[in-house]
N, C-alpha and C positions, 0 to 999 in steps of 0.2 A: 795597363792599356786594355780596353774592352776586347779587342780582337784576340788577345792572347790569354784571356781569363780562363783559368782551370779551376775545377772544384776538387776539394780534398776529401778522401775517404781512407779509412783504415782497412787493413787486410786481416780478417779473422784468423785465429789459430787453425792450422791445418789446411788453409787455402793458399795456393801458390799463384798469385796474379802477377803477370809480367807485362811489360810494355807491349802494346799491340793486342792484348786480350780484350774481348768483349765481356762486359760485366753488367749485372743488374744492381742498381743502387737506389736507395731512397732519395727522392727529390721532392721536397715539400710533403704534400699528403699522398703522393703517388710514388710508384716505382718506375724508373726509366732505364733505358739501355744506354750504356756509356762505353767508352774505349779508354783503356789505360794509356796515358800519354807519357807520364813520368812515374818512377817508383823510387823508393828509398830516399825520399826528400823529407825535410822537416816542415811541418805545416805551421803557418803563422797563426792558426786558430788554436785555442786551448784544447787540450786532448779530450776534454769532456764533450766538446762540441763537434768533434770529428766522428761522423757516423760510419759504421762498418759496411763493407760491400755485402750485398745480400746473396748473390750467386755468381758463379763463373760460367760463362757459356763457352764450352770447348767443342761445340758441334761444327765449327768451321775453323779453318787454319788461322793461326795467330797472324794479325796484320803485320807485315814485315817492316823493317826499319826504312828501306828505300821508299816504300809506299807512304809511310808517315812523313818522310821528308818531302815527298811530292805534295802531301796535304798541307804542310807548313808553307811551302812555296805558294800554293793556290790561295791559302788564307791571307798571306801577306800581300801578294801581287794584286789580287782582286778585292782586297779589303773586306773580307768576310770573317766572322768569328771562327776560330779553329774548330770548335765543337760542331758547329753547323756544317762546316766544310767536310769533316770526317764522316758525320752521320749521313749527309746527303749523298756521299759517294758510295754508300752501301746499298744493295738491293733492299726493297721494302721489308722483306722477310727477315733480313739480318738486323733491322732496326728495332724489331719487336723484342719485348722482354720474354716472350714465349720461346721455348726451344724450337728448333727447326723441325718440320714434319718429316717423318721417316722417308716419305716419297722423295723429298728433295735431297736426301742424303744418299740415296741409292746411286751406285755407279752406273753411268749411262752405257758403257761398253767395255770391252776388254782393252788392255793396254795397246796403244797404237804403234804402228810402224811408220817409217818414212818413205814407203814405196810411192813413186811418182809416175803418173801416166800423162805425159805431155800431150797437148792438143795438136801441135804441129811444130816443125823445126823453125828456129828463129832465123830472121834475116840478118844481114850484116849489121845494121844499125841496132837492132835489138840485142844481138850478141855482144857488141861493144859496150852498150849500156850495162848489160848484165855483168860482164867481166869487171867493169870499173867499180860497180857498187859492191860486188862480191869481194873485191880486193881489200875493202875496208872492214871485213868481218872482224869482230872483236874490238872495234874502236868506233867512236862516234864520228859521224859525218852526215851532213844534211845535203840531200840531192833533190834537185828539181828535174823530174822526168817529164820533159816537155815534148809531147807527141801529138800530132794532128789526130783528129777523130778517126778511129778505125786503124790506128797505127800499131795496135797490139800491146798496149801497156799492161793489160791483165796477164798476158802470156809471160812478160818479163817478171811481173810479180810472182807468178807461179814457179818459175825456174829459180828465182832468188829464194823463195820460201823453201823449195826442195833442198837447197844447200844448207839452209838453217836447220831444218828438221833432221837432216843427215848427221848434223853435229850435236843433236839432242837439245836444240834451242826451241824457243817459242816465238811465234810471229803474231803481231797485232796488226789487223787490217781494218781500216775504218772507211765507211762510205757515208755520204751526207744524208741519205734518205732511207727510211725503212723499206720503201718500195724497191730499192735496188738489192736488198739482201737476199730475196729468194733466187734471183738469177745468179748472183755471185755464189750463193751457197751451193747451187747445183753444179756450177763450174768447179768449185773447190772440192766437192765430194767426188766428182769424176776424176779430178787430177790426183787427189790423195784419198783413195778409197779405204785405206786402213788407218787413217789419222783421225783422232778425235777432234771434232770441231765444236767450239763453244760459241753459240750465238748470243749476242748481247745487245738488245735494244728494247725500247719501252713498249713495243707491241706484243711482247711475249707475256704469257701468263706468269704470275708471281713464282710458282714452283719451278717452271721451266727456266725462267731467268735466274733464279737462285741456284739451280743445279748447274747451269752453264758457268755462273760466277765461281762456284766451288771447283768445277773442273779446271778453270783457268787459274784460280788461286792455289790449288794443289800442284799445279804443273802437269796435270793429267791431260789437258788439251794442248795439242801442238799448235793449233791456230785459233785465235780469238777474232771473230768477225762481227762487226757491229757498227752502230752509229756513234755519235759523239760520246755517249756515256761509257763506251767500251774503253776509252782511254783511262778511266778511273779504276779499272779492275786490277787487282794484284796479279802479277805475272812473274813468278820467281826465276824463270829461265829466259826472260825476254832477250831476244837477239836480233829482232828486226821490227821496225815500225813502218807501216805503209798507210798513207792518207790519200785515198783515191778521190779525184775531183776536188782537189784541195782548195780551189777558188770558191767553193760553194758557201753561201752565207748560212746554211743550215748547221755548219760546224760551230756557230756561235750560240751558246745557251742564252736565252732571253729572260729567264726567271731564276730566282734564288741566286746560286753561285753563277755569275754571268761570265763563264770562262770561254775562251776560244779553244776548242778541242784540237784544231790544227796546231796552234802554238804550243799547247800543253803536250801534244804528241812529240814535237821536236825536243822540248825540255825533258820529257820522259826518256827519249832515246839517249839524250846526253847523260842522264843519271845512270842509265843501264850500260852506257858505253857501247852502243850499237848504232847501225845506220838508220837514218830516217829518210824515207822516200816520199816526196810530194809529187803526185802524178796528176797531170791535167793537160788539156789542149789549150786552155785559156788561163794562164796563171793569174792569181790575184796580183795587184800592183805591189802589195807589200812583199810577196814572195819574189816577184821580178826584181824589185829593188834590192832585196837581200842577195840575190845572185849577182847583180851589178856591183854590190858593195863587197863581194868576196866572202860573204857568210855562207852561201850555198854554192854548190857546184851544179851546173846545168848540163844535162844529157839530152840530146835531141833525137826524136824519131820523126823524120821529115816526111815519110811516105806511109801510105796505108799498107797493112800487113798482107792482105789478100793479093796475090799476084794479079795484075791487070786492073785492080780497083783504083779509081782516081777520085780526087776531091770533087765535090759537086760544083757545077757552074752556078754562080749566084747572080741574079738579076733583080732589078727593081721594077715595079709597076707604078707609074706616076698617077696617083689618084686625082691630080688636078685635071687630068684629061681623059681618064678611063671611065667607061660606063660601068655602073655597079648594079648588081642584083642582090639586094638585102646585104650590102656590105662586101660582096665578093666581086672582084673585077672580072671582066669578060676574058682577058688572057689567062687568068688562073683557072676559070671554069673550063676553058678550052683545053688547057694542059691536063686537067684532071680527066676530061672525057677521053683524051688520047691514051692516058694510062689505063683507063678502064678497058679500052679496046685491046690493049696489049697485055691484059691480065697482070698489070703491075699495081702496086699499092701507092696511095697518096696520103699525105699527112697535112691537115690544116691545123696550124698552131695559133692559138689565141690564149694569152695568159690571163684569162678572166673566166671563172666558172659562173654558173647560173644562166638564166635566160637573157636578161638585160640588166645593165648596171643602174638604170634609173627608171622609175615609173613617174610619168609627168602628166600634168594637165595643160594642154595648149591654150585653154581659154584664159586662165589666170596666172599660169607660170608655177603653180604648186608642184613640188616634187616630194616623193615619199622619203622622209628622213627618219633616222633612228632616234627614238626618244632618249636613249641612254648615251649616244655618241654623236659627235659632230661629223656624221658621215651619212651618206644615202643608203637606203635599203636596196638590196639587190633582188630583182624579180626571179623567182624560181618557178618554172612551169610545172615541175613535178610537185604535186600537192597544192599548187596555186598559193604560194606563200611569198611574203617579203622576208628576207633574211639579212641581218647585219653580219658582214664577214669580219667585223672587229670584235664584237662582244657575243655574237651568236643569237641575239634576240630575234624572235619570229613574230609575224602577225599576218592575218589574212589579207589578201588583196582587196582593197575597198571597192564597193560597187560604184561609187561616185566620188568626185573630188570633195574632200572634207571642207574645202574653203568656199567653192562656188557652186557645188552640186552638179557639175558637168559629169555625165556618165561616160564620156568618150576619153577615158584615160589610156595613154599609150606608153608602151615600153620603148625607151630610147637607148640606142647603142646595142652592142651584141656581147653575149657570153657564149660559152660552149654549147649550151642547150639550144640557143637560137640558131647558131651556125649549123648544128646537127639537123634542125628542122628545115633550114633552107636547102641544105645539100640533099636531104631526102626528097624534097620537091623537085630539085633540079635533076637528080639521078635516081629515079624511082626504083630501078632494078639493082642498085648497088647495096652491098653489105656495109653498113656504116657502124663503126664502133666509137663510142665516146669514152675517153679516159680522163677523169678528173677526180677530185676528192669527194664529189657527190655520187659518182657512178661506181667508185671503188672504195667504199668506206672500210671494208675488211681486207686484210692482207690476202686471204684466200681468193677473194673475188678478183683482185688486181692480178694475182699470179695466173689465174685461169684465163683472164682476158688477154694477158700478154702472151701466154702460150698459144692461144688461138690465133693471134696476129702472126706469130712466128711460123705457124703452120699454114699460113695463107688463107685463113678463114675470115678475112676482112678485105674490103676493097679500098675504103676510105676511113682514115682515122681522124678523129677530132680530139684535141687534147691540150692540156696545159703543160707546165714544167715537168709533170710526172712522166711525160713521154720524151722529154728533151735530154735526159741524162742516162748514159750508160747502156741503153737498150740496143740490141742488134736485130733489125728486121730485114731479112735477106731480100724480100720482094719490094721494098720501099725505094722508089726512085724519084718521087716528087715531094717537096715540102713547100707549102704556102704559108706565109706569115701575115697575120692580120694584127692591126692595132699596135704596130711597133713604135709609132711616133710619140706616144705619151712620155716615154723616158727621155726623149730629146729635149723636152721643155721642163724637166723636173728641176726642183731646187736642190735636190740631193747630189752632192758632188760625186757620188759613186754610181749614179744612174747610168752614165754612158758605159762605164766598165761592166756593169751588170748586164746591160742590153747587149753589148758585143758578145759577152760570154754565153748568154742564153741563145742568141741567134746562131753563134758558131756551133754550139752544142746541138741545137735542133737541126741545123743544116747538116750536121755530121751524121744524121740518121739516114740520109739519102745516098744511094749508089755505093753501098758498102761491098758490092760484089762486082761482076764484070760490067753490068749496065751503068751507063753514065747517069749520075744523079743531077737533079736540077732544083734550085731553090728560087722561089719568086716571093719578093718582099713588097707588100703594098705600103706605099708611103707618099706623103705629100712633100717630102724633102729628099728627092732622089739624088741631089748633089751633095748631100751631107758627107763629110769625110769618113764617118763611121761606116757607111754603106760601101764606100769605095775601098776601104781597108778590108771589109768583110769579103767583097768580091775578089780581092787579090789573095785572100787567106793570109793576110799580113798582120799577124798579131804583134810582131815586134815593132812595126811602124806605128800601130795604134797605141801600144803601151808607151812608146817614147813620147808621143804627142800628149798623152794623158799625164804622164809624169812631169812633163814640162809645165803644163797648166797647174798641176798640184803644187809644184815647187814655187811658182810665182805667186800663187794664192795663199801659200802657207797651210797646206792640208797634208794629212798623212799620205805617204810614209815619211815625210820630211819633218813632221812634228808628231808628238804623241798626245793623245786626247783622253779625257775622262769626262763623263757627264753625270752630274748630280740631278736626280729626278725626284719630283714630289707630286703627290696627288691628294686631293682633298675634295670635300663637297663643294667648296667655293674656290674659284681661281685665285682670289685675293689671298686666301689662306695659304695656298701652295706657294704663291709668289713671295709672300711675306716670310715664309720659312726659309726659302732660298736666299733672300736678301740677308736675313739674320745669320744664316750659316756662313755666307761669304764674309760678313763683317767680323765674325768671331775667329776666323783663321786667316791671318795676313800672309799672302803668298810671297815667296822670294822673287828676286828680279827675273829669274829664268821662267817663271810660271805666269801665264796670263789667264785671268779669270774674267769671263765675259758677264754681262748683265743677264739676269734670268729672263726667259721668254716663255710664252705659252707653246705647247706642242702644236704642230701643224693640225693634227686631229686633237683638239683641246680636250674634249670630253669623251671618255671611253668608259663604258659600263657604269655610267652614272657618276663618275668622278672627274673633276677638272684637273688637268695635268700641265706641269711646267717643268722646265729644265734649265740648268746652269752648266755651261760648257767651260772646260779648263784645257789649256794647251801649253806645251813646252817642247822646245827642241831637245831637251835633256830628259831621258826616261828616269834616271835616278832622282833628279830634282822634282819631277812630277810625283814620283812614288813617295818621296819624303813628305811632300806637302799633303798628299792624300792621306797618309798616316795621321798627320796632325788634324786634318779636317775630320776624319772619321772619329777620332777621339772626341772632338767638339760635338759632332752630330749625336753621338750616344748620350752626351750630357744634355743636349738641347731638345731632342725630339718630343714634341707634344703628341698626345694620343690621337688627335684628330687629323694628323698628317701621316701618310705613308711615304717612305722615301727609300731609294736605293742608289747605289753608286755603280755606274757602268764604266769599267776600265776598257779602253780600246773599243768604244762603241761602233756599231756599223749601221744602226737604225736610228733615225731622228724624227719619225712621224708621231 
């Protein structure tokens, strides 16, 4: 079977290569880095054709048996070759045939101690949750820590980690975004000043990331903190797994090995025999269903941790009747003016960066589209460029319409840059700070901006989801939400779930101290049940209604899904490949294979894309079929088609 294919090499005299060792081997005309998966076996090849290992790399710890077991699980479940799975899980420096640089091998600090400096005393709900999770130490248990925004989930994590470190164990803590690591890193370093911390995310330089990986793999780091790739690091003394903001879609890898880091984290905890904590204010419906089904235990933090702090009041502004100033309703502008007079901060949230999503000609109807994608180019005021947010292509803003020659081209709609411009005109004396992926391209820039906001060096914030998660701004009392309605008419069955989560998260930035927070949502559908549930802070009611819809429609978590995706220069080629693939692997009765269809954004980066969806109420039945299908695909693939299989997909655009 292609997924399990291994290559045979002999061990030269005097070399001791064991399972888990990294080795340099001849592969064709070049040398490659490989990992020993099995040893002491008889090769099916004649002895004369079995080449010897060139060198043994002992500059990093041997990959342990439980880690290799995890790799086998990932390879089998996500239908990727074992070799690709193993190598992609290593930092780039450890995939090279060259020895590690001496700088990466240097110890970062002295041996750590478990001294813990708590931020504050736990309230009753936090203490109950802590004691319950701590009672399962040394055994597997999956817990949903369901706490409202500002309920002090992080303080519970810290106290639980302190108990793990005191017993000599390691803790793995995962966050969805790189932007959240600086803030959490500072919190963890204050709480555990003498504990070595291994940072693991793609934003690190190669040597720094390799050094952190080595600290984690040797057991020298008591805490491993990082994004989804952190779940792939060896941790020989793993005793606790924490997934913060578990609902976030960033935990799903969208290239190569398309794994869900949240789900892998739970499996990792099961292998290690330790607790797995999934923390969030807005659980994913899969996690909520797992609690209802008895697979997870739910622990609730129903109140904010700061004494006197209350959840914000959530109100809608009916855009059908409100007067607008460049997309901002008069009640929102009035509320912001009141905050300015009281020296309080306001946040305007719009999940769309750039100046405007469309550049259009009103004379003939032309819009600026991407030549490589079936998507419109976004207007960016900085640099006066059009940029595609799907493939990254850029072009200058044209002086006139290329179709009719009209010079009066207009930006339509709003992005963060245009909102910032509008607010600067409305409040000329206000200090306005914009936070999005354009304004904070570097980690240091984002950290500096966030620290300034926390010190009160901003009056009005304008931002995307970068500001919606995990940040604590003491002076922020007002949140205004723009452009929330797009998700309500989306064809994606997850759109409402994601909208509720992001609105609840961004609303949670307001009023985290004594002052009452307020959230104003601009919408043309003020009577929509989602906004009513949001105003009541009623996630449970919202989740129950969504699950009822999912069950009646036959969507996850009541069925399991996989998507076979193909891309080629011509759509007919991609569609033909999917039809032939479906014809070659006959599904069992429990598996339904739908007809192939083009992607919603059919062309991306110059390639035409299509997909074929598979569903089953039985996970084992779907997995067995996917194994058969993958075997056929490796036999079938023509060179002019790129394909991948996405198990448990969350994106369909």
